[in-house]
C-alpha positions in Angstrom: 0.7 -2.5 76.6 1.3 -4.4 73.3 4.8 -5.5 72.4 6.8 -3.4 70.0 7.7 -5.3 66.9 10.5 -4.5 64.5 11.0 -5.4 60.9 13.9 -7.6 60.2 16.7 -6.4 57.8 18.4 -8.7 55.3 20.9 -11.0 57.0 24.2 -9.3 57.7 26.5 -10.5 60.4 29.0 -8.2 62.1 32.3 -9.6 63.1 34.6 -7.1 64.8 32.5 -4.2 63.4 32.7 -5.4 59.8 29.6 -6.2 57.8 29.3 -9.7 56.3 26.6 -10.2 53.7 24.4 -13.3 53.3 26.5 -14.2 50.3 29.6 -14.3 52.4 31.3 -11.1 51.2 32.9 -8.9 53.8 32.6 -5.1 53.4 35.9 -3.5 52.6 36.4 0.2 53.3 39.7 0.8 51.5 42.3 0.1 54.2 45.2 -2.3 53.8 44.9 -5.9 52.6 42.8 -7.7 55.2 44.1 -11.3 54.6 47.5 -12.9 54.0 49.1 -12.0 50.6 48.9 -15.6 49.2 45.2 -16.1 50.2 42.9 -16.6 47.2 40.0 -14.1 47.3 37.1 -13.1 45.3 36.6 -9.3 45.3 33.7 -7.2 44.3 34.5 -3.8 42.6 32.5 -0.6 42.9 31.4 -1.0 39.3 29.8 -4.5 40.1 32.5 -6.6 38.5 34.3 -9.5 40.4 37.8 -10.9 40.3 39.3 -14.0 41.9 43.0 -14.4 42.5 45.8 -14.0 45.1 45.2 -11.1 47.5 48.6 -9.6 46.7 47.3 -9.0 43.1 44.6 -6.6 44.4 45.0 -2.9 45.0 43.2 -2.7 48.3 43.4 0.9 49.3 41.0 3.5 48.0 39.0 6.6 48.9 35.3 6.2 49.5 34.2 8.1 46.3 31.6 6.9 43.9 32.8 8.4 40.6 34.3 7.2 37.3 37.9 7.4 38.6 37.1 5.0 41.4 34.9 2.4 39.7 37.4 -0.4 40.2 37.8 0.1 44.0 37.3 -3.1 46.0 34.2 -2.7 48.1 33.8 -6.3 49.4 35.8 -9.6 49.5 35.6 -13.2 50.5 38.1 -16.0 50.8 37.6 -18.3 47.7 
């Protein structure tokens, strides 16, 4: 019987159940700040923009809604 082959997906690591992309961004689902307040992070917003600064300058909590009222929700982050 021939071996079953599977197609490989783009590189995404899972650390403690959280997706990490090939570019080093970690998925953020809207819970509390995932790093120390004084950590410098780069965040990606739902609208595609990015911001870099201290984690305590970010509003981390959000609802998982893709509409105009939530376009600035943080969807991913990485330590800068």
